[in-house]
RODO-2510 file (C-alpha; in nm, 4 decimals, decimal comma):
residues 253
     n   res          X          Y          Z
     1     x    -7,5250    23,9871     4,7148
     2     x    -7,2287    23,8708     4,5043
     3     x    -7,2345    23,5172     4,3705
     4     x    -6,8792    23,3855     4,3297
     5     x    -6,6096    23,6396     4,4067
     6     x    -6,2338    23,5849     4,3812
     7     x    -6,0305    23,8634     4,5425
     8     x    -5,6580    23,9332     4,4834
     9     x    -5,5477    23,5692     4,4993
    10     x    -5,1762    23,4830     4,4968
    11     x    -5,0433    23,1259     4,4745
    12     x    -4,6779    23,0241     4,4523
    13     x    -4,5161    22,6824     4,4137
    14     x    -4,1638    22,7279     4,5409
    15     x    -4,0233    23,0127     4,3353
    16     x    -4,2915    22,9836     4,0659
    17     x    -4,5822    23,2278     4,0879
    18     x    -4,8931    23,0497     3,9554
    19     x    -5,1465    23,3243     4,0388
    20     x    -5,0737    23,6940     4,0910
    21     x    -5,3395    23,9297     4,2235
    22     x    -5,6011    23,7218     4,0434
    23     x    -5,9557    23,8441     4,0876
    24     x    -6,2911    23,8260     3,9129
    25     x    -6,6607    23,7660     3,9781
    26     x    -6,9030    23,5086     3,8362
    27     x    -7,2676    23,5976     3,7795
    28     x    -7,5406    23,3584     3,8855
    29     x    -7,7118    23,1770     3,5998
    30     x    -7,4390    23,2433     3,3424
    31     x    -7,1942    23,0203     3,1600
    32     x    -6,8524    23,1771     3,2115
    33     x    -6,5606    23,0376     3,0130
    34     x    -6,2043    23,0777     3,1331
    35     x    -5,9411    23,0779     2,8587
    36     x    -5,5707    23,1422     2,8252
    37     x    -5,2487    22,9699     2,7214
    38     x    -5,1141    22,6657     2,9023
    39     x    -4,9716    22,7650     3,2389
    40     x    -5,1998    23,0665     3,2735
    41     x    -5,3294    22,9449     3,6120
    42     x    -5,6753    22,8211     3,5122
    43     x    -5,6629    22,4867     3,6904
    44     x    -5,4881    22,6500     3,9862
    45     x    -5,7766    22,8903     4,0381
    46     x    -6,0176    22,5947     4,0191
    47     x    -5,8166    22,4274     4,2951
    48     x    -5,8329    22,7433     4,5073
    49     x    -6,2088    22,7851     4,4617
    50     x    -6,2810    22,4217     4,5514
    51     x    -6,0526    22,3971     4,8549
    52     x    -5,7839    22,1716     4,7085
    53     x    -5,5318    22,4523     4,7385
    54     x    -5,4954    22,7289     4,9957
    55     x    -5,3903    23,0657     4,8498
    56     x    -5,0894    23,2534     4,9825
    57     x    -5,2985    23,5693     4,9767
    58     x    -5,6501    23,6717     4,8846
    59     x    -5,9926    23,5204     4,9375
    60     x    -6,2847    23,3417     4,7727
    61     x    -6,6493    23,3906     4,8661
    62     x    -6,9713    23,2287     4,7461
    63     x    -7,2945    23,4207     4,7979
    64     x    -7,1037    23,6379     5,0473
    65     x    -6,9835    23,3359     5,2443
    66     x    -6,6056    23,2987     5,2817
    67     x    -6,4733    22,9722     5,1366
    68     x    -6,1054    23,0171     5,2153
    69     x    -6,0034    22,7520     5,4679
    70     x    -6,2935    22,5162     5,3935
    71     x    -6,2267    22,1563     5,2895
    72     x    -6,3342    22,0342     4,9440
    73     x    -6,6152    21,8357     5,1083
    74     x    -6,7446    22,1447     5,2871
    75     x    -6,7370    22,3435     4,9649
    76     x    -6,9431    22,0773     4,7869
    77     x    -7,1914    22,0977     5,0736
    78     x    -7,2384    22,4731     5,0226
    79     x    -7,3125    22,4201     4,6530
    80     x    -6,9942    22,4066     4,4407
    81     x    -6,8691    22,0952     4,2602
    82     x    -6,5933    22,0499     4,0016
    83     x    -6,4655    21,8063     3,7437
    84     x    -6,1032    21,7252     3,6616
    85     x    -5,9046    21,7009     3,3401
    86     x    -5,8256    21,3357     3,4094
    87     x    -6,1957    21,2578     3,4828
    88     x    -6,1270    21,0591     3,8059
    89     x    -6,4029    20,8080     3,7432
    90     x    -6,4191    20,4640     3,9038
    91     x    -6,3487    20,2619     3,5914
    92     x    -6,4203    19,9242     3,7528
    93     x    -6,7697    20,0322     3,8597
    94     x    -7,0750    20,0820     3,6418
    95     x    -7,1960    20,4196     3,5251
    96     x    -7,4842    20,3931     3,7710
    97     x    -7,2523    20,3153     4,0611
    98     x    -7,0379    20,6192     3,9771
    99     x    -7,3426    20,8424     4,0070
   100     x    -7,4595    20,6722     4,3259
   101     x    -7,1225    20,7504     4,4852
   102     x    -7,1849    21,1207     4,4266
   103     x    -7,5304    21,1382     4,5855
   104     x    -7,5080    21,2906     4,9314
   105     x    -7,7183    21,2189     5,2426
   106     x    -7,7942    20,8573     5,1631
   107     x    -7,9835    20,7102     5,4586
   108     x    -7,8119    20,3746     5,4194
   109     x    -7,4780    20,5359     5,5006
   110     x    -7,5892    20,5581     5,8638
   111     x    -7,5071    20,2575     6,0832
   112     x    -7,8026    20,3485     6,3043
   113     x    -8,0364    20,3594     6,0074
   114     x    -7,9145    20,0284     5,8669
   115     x    -7,9536    19,8446     6,1997
   116     x    -8,2693    19,9946     6,3432
   117     x    -8,4681    20,1151     6,0432
   118     x    -8,3959    19,8563     5,7724
   119     x    -8,7271    19,9042     5,5884
   120     x    -8,6760    20,2790     5,5687
   121     x    -8,3160    20,2216     5,4595
   122     x    -8,4265    19,9866     5,1823
   123     x    -8,6884    20,2295     5,0517
   124     x    -8,4355    20,5113     5,0676
   125     x    -8,1918    20,3079     4,8599
   126     x    -8,4618    20,2492     4,5987
   127     x    -8,5264    20,6248     4,5854
   128     x    -8,1559    20,7038     4,5574
   129     x    -8,1157    20,4535     4,2742
   130     x    -8,4140    20,6083     4,0949
   131     x    -8,2585    20,9534     4,1357
   132     x    -7,9283    20,8273     3,9920
   133     x    -8,1133    20,6861     3,6908
   134     x    -8,2885    21,0216     3,6395
   135     x    -7,9501    21,1938     3,6323
   136     x    -7,8093    20,9432     3,3830
   137     x    -8,1141    20,9935     3,1644
   138     x    -8,0690    21,3706     3,1830
   139     x    -7,7172    21,3471     3,0396
   140     x    -7,8139    21,0814     2,7834
   141     x    -7,6592    20,7776     2,9499
   142     x    -7,9632    20,5890     3,0829
   143     x    -7,8967    20,3006     2,8440
   144     x    -7,5370    20,2779     2,9726
   145     x    -7,6283    20,2510     3,3421
   146     x    -7,5016    19,8963     3,3902
   147     x    -7,1965    19,9308     3,1663
   148     x    -6,8570    19,9368     3,3359
   149     x    -6,6953    20,2760     3,2938
   150     x    -6,3832    20,1336     3,1298
   151     x    -6,6075    20,0157     2,8441
   152     x    -6,7623    20,3566     2,7806
   153     x    -6,6332    20,5827     2,5050
   154     x    -6,4347    20,8915     2,5968
   155     x    -6,7343    21,1093     2,5147
   156     x    -6,9611    20,9000     2,7342
   157     x    -6,7116    20,9230     3,0179
   158     x    -6,7140    21,3027     2,9823
   159     x    -7,0931    21,3010     3,0148
   160     x    -7,0649    21,0754     3,3179
   161     x    -6,8386    21,3258     3,4941
   162     x    -7,1158    21,5827     3,4514
   163     x    -7,3722    21,3328     3,5824
   164     x    -7,1628    21,2802     3,8939
   165     x    -7,1512    21,6567     3,9508
   166     x    -7,5297    21,6726     3,9216
   167     x    -7,5552    21,3997     4,1843
   168     x    -7,4060    21,6393     4,4403
   169     x    -7,6961    21,8833     4,3792
   170     x    -7,4428    22,1676     4,3585
   171     x    -7,5694    22,4847     4,1913
   172     x    -7,2299    22,6070     4,0682
   173     x    -7,0458    22,3599     3,8459
   174     x    -6,6771    22,4012     3,7592
   175     x    -6,5853    22,2047     3,4471
   176     x    -6,2204    22,1561     3,3500
   177     x    -6,1945    22,1114     2,9711
   178     x    -6,5219    21,9209     2,9190
   179     x    -6,4776    21,9221     2,5394
   180     x    -6,1180    21,8013     2,5155
   181     x    -6,0541    21,4944     2,3016
   182     x    -6,4101    21,4622     2,1740
   183     x    -6,5343    21,3735     1,8277
   184     x    -6,7472    21,6309     1,6461
   185     x    -7,0656    21,4424     1,7363
   186     x    -6,9711    21,4052     2,1036
   187     x    -6,8714    21,7714     2,1122
   188     x    -7,2176    21,8777     1,9992
   189     x    -7,3686    21,6574     2,2691
   190     x    -7,1585    21,8160     2,5445
   191     x    -7,2373    22,1700     2,4284
   192     x    -7,6076    22,0880     2,4189
   193     x    -7,5886    21,9443     2,7712
   194     x    -7,4132    22,2526     2,9100
   195     x    -7,6782    22,4794     2,7636
   196     x    -7,9529    22,2593     2,9099
   197     x    -7,7884    22,2739     3,2521
   198     x    -7,7968    22,6525     3,2334
   199     x    -8,1684    22,6392     3,1509
   200     x    -8,2111    22,4089     3,4527
   201     x    -8,0797    22,6876     3,6748
   202     x    -7,7149    22,5860     3,7078
   203     x    -7,4280    22,8327     3,6926
   204     x    -7,1196    22,7103     3,5061
   205     x    -6,7541    22,8117     3,5145
   206     x    -6,5771    22,6295     3,2325
   207     x    -6,2075    22,6032     3,1491
   208     x    -6,1963    22,5461     2,7744
   209     x    -5,9354    22,5629     2,4962
   210     x    -6,1722    22,5001     2,2070
   211     x    -6,2692    22,8476     2,0840
   212     x    -6,5645    22,7053     1,8913
   213     x    -6,7099    22,5781     2,2175
   214     x    -6,6401    22,9112     2,3886
   215     x    -6,8152    23,1034     2,1120
   216     x    -7,1170    22,8706     2,1257
   217     x    -7,1806    22,8575     2,4999
   218     x    -7,0173    23,1497     2,6833
   219     x    -7,2074    23,4463     2,8217
   220     x    -6,8826    23,5880     2,9589
   221     x    -6,5197    23,5012     2,8868
   222     x    -6,2292    23,5508     3,1278
   223     x    -5,8783    23,5601     2,9773
   224     x    -5,5973    23,4584     3,2141
   225     x    -5,2293    23,5062     3,1367
   226     x    -4,9379    23,4384     3,3705
   227     x    -5,1714    23,3918     3,6640
   228     x    -5,3601    23,7171     3,6229
   229     x    -5,6883    23,8228     3,4616
   230     x    -5,5978    24,0480     3,1686
   231     x    -5,9312    24,0663     2,9842
   232     x    -6,3021    24,0019     3,0313
   233     x    -6,5874    24,0297     2,7853
   234     x    -6,8114    23,8466     2,5440
   235     x    -6,6754    23,5620     2,3319
   236     x    -6,6717    23,7827     2,0206
   237     x    -6,4842    24,0602     2,2033
   238     x    -6,2182    23,8240     2,3354
   239     x    -6,1668    23,6192     2,0185
   240     x    -6,1481    23,9280     1,7956
   241     x    -5,8803    24,1028     2,0038
   242     x    -5,5492    24,0711     1,8124
   243     x    -5,3366    24,1227     2,1251
   244     x    -5,5087    23,8318     2,2996
   245     x    -5,4795    23,6213     1,9840
   246     x    -5,1064    23,6824     1,9847
   247     x    -5,0792    23,5643     2,3461
   248     x    -5,3066    23,2635     2,3000
   249     x    -5,2291    23,1294     1,9535
   250     x    -4,9369    23,3299     1,8259
   251     x    -5,1655    23,5506     1,6221
   252     x    -5,4546    23,3263     1,5147
   253     x    -5,7852    23,2593     1,6933
***
């Protein structure tokens, strides 16, 4: 059984071709990093995988189940969740509330449950809150639970986006530039968290520009250029290839 499989995906925006015959597979339990110059199609393929964008051609499957045509909500339900470059946190809510929003199947969401089983609803809410606190503790934000998101540092907000993904209970996490804009200390914290998530049984697909991060965490690296996969290998293989260095950094990796 294949895990995540992308097959011959094409995406165009007007006359601009964002993805061309793009295809690759992700192995369960690995951290796969996706790299490439700006405009290579990395975020576009994230949008295709997670149902925010329908491809012109091609397909996506997860554990041999076709995803093409599913809504983003349905794709989360089958076990895939993603973050965004602009974080998309609720800045006027607390860190705890942001995680609570991501927890699915809350009994209190049911009108029937709230009206006719209030005791059960109350106990369920206590359990959900406890679960949210566990998630915050796991990412190192338990002491920030009641802090409004707008008052968190950028690094803490990055960790909170991961916490919200964990709240969905998805097994495949797609992270869009989780290390961007971080201090050296915060960067180490994010890399440590990603490795711990892998040990917890999560599979990660990470878009990342920081080659230090890629070298530290990646089991496999995918190199996209002009909407197409042009290379795949280990971090050392990709970063030592002079042709890829020329495409990515004008000759320096």
